[in-house]
Short mmCIF file of the C-alpha atoms (twelve columns), coordinates in Angstrom:
data_MODEL
# 
_entry.id   MODEL 
# 
loop_
_atom_site.group_PDB 
_atom_site.id 
_atom_site.type_symbol 
_atom_site.label_atom_id 
_atom_site.label_alt_id 
_atom_site.label_comp_id 
_atom_site.label_asym_id 
_atom_site.label_seq_id 
_atom_site.Cartn_x 
_atom_site.Cartn_y 
_atom_site.Cartn_z 
_atom_site.pdbx_PDB_model_num 
ATOM 1   C CA . MET A 1   57.203 -46.139 -27.145 1 
ATOM 2   C CA . TYR A 2   54.772 -43.194 -27.295 1 
ATOM 3   C CA . VAL A 3   55.897 -40.640 -29.875 1 
ATOM 4   C CA . GLY A 4   52.975 -38.278 -29.575 1 
ATOM 5   C CA . CYS A 5   53.007 -35.141 -27.500 1 
ATOM 6   C CA . PRO A 6   49.893 -33.019 -27.031 1 
ATOM 7   C CA . ILE A 7   50.190 -29.695 -28.820 1 
ATOM 8   C CA . GLY A 8   49.458 -27.862 -25.580 1 
ATOM 9   C CA . TYR A 9   52.901 -28.876 -24.363 1 
ATOM 10  C CA . PHE A 10  54.781 -26.749 -26.892 1 
ATOM 11  C CA . GLY A 11  56.010 -23.321 -25.947 1 
ATOM 12  C CA . ASP A 12  55.909 -21.728 -22.539 1 
ATOM 13  C CA . MET A 13  55.323 -24.455 -19.949 1 
ATOM 14  C CA . ARG A 14  53.720 -21.921 -17.608 1 
ATOM 15  C CA . THR A 15  50.766 -21.629 -20.005 1 
ATOM 16  C CA . VAL A 16  50.113 -25.322 -20.640 1 
ATOM 17  C CA . GLU A 17  46.411 -25.863 -21.156 1 
ATOM 18  C CA . HIS A 18  45.087 -29.318 -20.384 1 
ATOM 19  C CA . ASP A 19  41.653 -28.650 -21.886 1 
ATOM 20  C CA . PRO A 20  41.989 -29.434 -25.622 1 
ATOM 21  C CA . SER A 21  39.357 -26.822 -26.501 1 
ATOM 22  C CA . LYS A 22  41.532 -23.991 -25.180 1 
ATOM 23  C CA . GLY A 23  44.970 -22.535 -25.702 1 
ATOM 24  C CA . LEU A 24  47.461 -23.516 -28.370 1 
ATOM 25  C CA . ASN A 25  45.780 -26.866 -29.110 1 
ATOM 26  C CA . ALA A 26  42.525 -25.076 -29.973 1 
ATOM 27  C CA . ALA A 27  44.379 -22.556 -32.149 1 
ATOM 28  C CA . VAL A 28  46.227 -25.371 -33.973 1 
ATOM 29  C CA . ALA A 29  42.893 -27.150 -34.478 1 
ATOM 30  C CA . ALA A 30  41.287 -23.988 -35.853 1 
ATOM 31  C CA . THR A 31  44.263 -23.397 -38.159 1 
ATOM 32  C CA . LEU A 32  44.194 -26.937 -39.534 1 
ATOM 33  C CA . ASN A 33  40.406 -26.884 -39.861 1 
ATOM 34  C CA . ALA A 34  40.623 -23.613 -41.815 1 
ATOM 35  C CA . GLU A 35  43.183 -25.240 -44.136 1 
ATOM 36  C CA . ARG A 36  40.829 -28.204 -44.588 1 
ATOM 37  C CA . VAL A 37  37.891 -25.953 -45.463 1 
ATOM 38  C CA . ALA A 38  40.014 -23.811 -47.815 1 
ATOM 39  C CA . ALA A 39  41.113 -26.979 -49.618 1 
ATOM 40  C CA . GLY A 40  37.470 -28.032 -49.973 1 
ATOM 41  C CA . LEU A 41  38.039 -31.254 -48.049 1 
ATOM 42  C CA . THR A 42  35.552 -33.139 -45.918 1 
ATOM 43  C CA . PHE A 43  36.810 -34.957 -42.831 1 
ATOM 44  C CA . GLU A 44  36.520 -38.176 -44.819 1 
ATOM 45  C CA . GLY A 45  38.564 -36.727 -47.680 1 
ATOM 46  C CA . LEU A 46  41.231 -35.459 -45.301 1 
ATOM 47  C CA . ALA A 47  41.358 -38.842 -43.561 1 
ATOM 48  C CA . ASP A 48  41.921 -40.507 -46.931 1 
ATOM 49  C CA . LEU A 49  44.810 -38.135 -47.710 1 
ATOM 50  C CA . VAL A 50  46.432 -38.484 -44.295 1 
ATOM 51  C CA . GLY A 51  45.972 -42.236 -44.191 1 
ATOM 52  C CA . THR A 52  46.767 -42.619 -40.483 1 
ATOM 53  C CA . ILE A 53  43.875 -40.786 -38.794 1 
ATOM 54  C CA . SER A 54  40.178 -41.657 -39.032 1 
ATOM 55  C CA . ALA A 55  37.569 -39.103 -40.078 1 
ATOM 56  C CA . ARG A 56  35.960 -39.414 -36.630 1 
ATOM 57  C CA . THR A 57  39.244 -38.635 -34.873 1 
ATOM 58  C CA . LEU A 58  39.863 -35.687 -37.200 1 
ATOM 59  C CA . MET A 59  36.430 -34.311 -36.375 1 
ATOM 60  C CA . ARG A 60  37.146 -34.660 -32.648 1 
ATOM 61  C CA . GLN A 61  40.550 -33.000 -33.047 1 
ATOM 62  C CA . LEU A 62  39.737 -30.195 -35.495 1 
ATOM 63  C CA . SER A 63  36.028 -29.402 -35.228 1 
ATOM 64  C CA . THR A 64  34.681 -30.215 -31.797 1 
ATOM 65  C CA . VAL A 65  38.204 -30.010 -30.294 1 
ATOM 66  C CA . GLU A 66  37.517 -32.857 -27.861 1 
ATOM 67  C CA . ARG A 67  40.988 -34.342 -28.271 1 
ATOM 68  C CA . HIS A 68  44.539 -33.034 -28.175 1 
ATOM 69  C CA . ILE A 69  46.455 -33.156 -31.433 1 
ATOM 70  C CA . ASP A 70  49.674 -35.093 -30.940 1 
ATOM 71  C CA . VAL A 71  52.921 -34.328 -32.731 1 
ATOM 72  C CA . ALA A 72  52.671 -37.299 -35.115 1 
ATOM 73  C CA . ASP A 73  49.168 -36.243 -36.199 1 
ATOM 74  C CA . LEU A 74  50.272 -32.615 -36.556 1 
ATOM 75  C CA . SER A 75  53.119 -33.685 -38.811 1 
ATOM 76  C CA . ASP A 76  50.828 -35.848 -40.968 1 
ATOM 77  C CA . LEU A 77  48.186 -33.119 -41.246 1 
ATOM 78  C CA . ALA A 78  50.692 -30.366 -42.021 1 
ATOM 79  C CA . ARG A 79  52.202 -32.500 -44.797 1 
ATOM 80  C CA . VAL A 80  48.808 -32.776 -46.519 1 
ATOM 81  C CA . PHE A 81  48.608 -28.971 -46.669 1 
ATOM 82  C CA . ARG A 82  52.267 -28.679 -47.754 1 
ATOM 83  C CA . LEU A 83  53.179 -26.990 -44.494 1 
ATOM 84  C CA . SER A 84  55.665 -27.870 -41.799 1 
ATOM 85  C CA . SER A 85  54.572 -28.509 -38.240 1 
ATOM 86  C CA . SER A 86  56.329 -25.314 -37.221 1 
ATOM 87  C CA . ASP A 87  54.388 -23.381 -39.906 1 
ATOM 88  C CA . VAL A 88  51.114 -24.607 -38.390 1 
ATOM 89  C CA . ILE A 89  52.210 -23.712 -34.854 1 
ATOM 90  C CA . ARG A 90  53.373 -20.266 -36.005 1 
ATOM 91  C CA . MET A 91  50.008 -19.684 -37.729 1 
ATOM 92  C CA . ALA A 92  48.188 -20.847 -34.589 1 
ATOM 93  C CA . GLU A 93  50.223 -18.508 -32.386 1 
ATOM 94  C CA . GLU A 94  49.341 -15.625 -34.709 1 
ATOM 95  C CA . ARG A 95  45.676 -16.666 -34.497 1 
ATOM 96  C CA . MET A 96  45.996 -16.410 -30.690 1 
ATOM 97  C CA . GLY A 97  47.552 -12.976 -30.955 1 
ATOM 98  C CA . ARG A 98  50.896 -14.231 -29.680 1 
ATOM 99  C CA . LYS A 99  54.164 -13.179 -31.112 1 
ATOM 100 C CA . PRO A 100 55.480 -16.371 -32.724 1 
ATOM 101 C CA . THR A 101 58.457 -17.914 -31.011 1 
ATOM 102 C CA . THR A 102 61.742 -17.948 -32.866 1 
ATOM 103 C CA . ARG A 103 64.951 -19.754 -32.226 1 
ATOM 104 C CA . ARG A 104 67.835 -17.572 -31.217 1 
ATOM 105 C CA . SER A 105 71.129 -18.443 -32.751 1 
ATOM 106 C CA . ARG A 106 73.830 -19.217 -30.275 1 
ATOM 107 C CA . ASN A 107 77.347 -18.005 -30.732 1 
ATOM 108 C CA . VAL A 108 79.543 -21.013 -30.410 1 
ATOM 109 C CA . SER A 109 83.183 -20.244 -29.872 1 
# 
C-alpha cells in the first residue's frame, strides 16, 4: 500500500502542479530547506536525524526540487524541526503569498 501523496495534491485541486519545482511542493521544499539551513544541518546530517530518507533524496527534494515530497517524508522532516506537517504547509502557503487554509468548524446538531 502506498502511503505517500505528493505535496502538490494538498489544497485546491484546481491548482495542482505536477512539476515538483513549482507550486506548493516548491514552497514546502524551500520552507524545509530554510529550516535545515537555520539549524546548521547538512543534507547528510538531516538524513541521519530523519533516518528514513537518504541525503541524495533530500537534496533532490529540498535543494534542486527534482522530486515531489510525499506525506510520509513531510511528516518525518517536520518532526526533526519540531513542527507539524500542517505547520510546514502553512509556512509554505505564506511563502507563496497565499492566505493559509483553515478548517471551518461545522455546527453539528
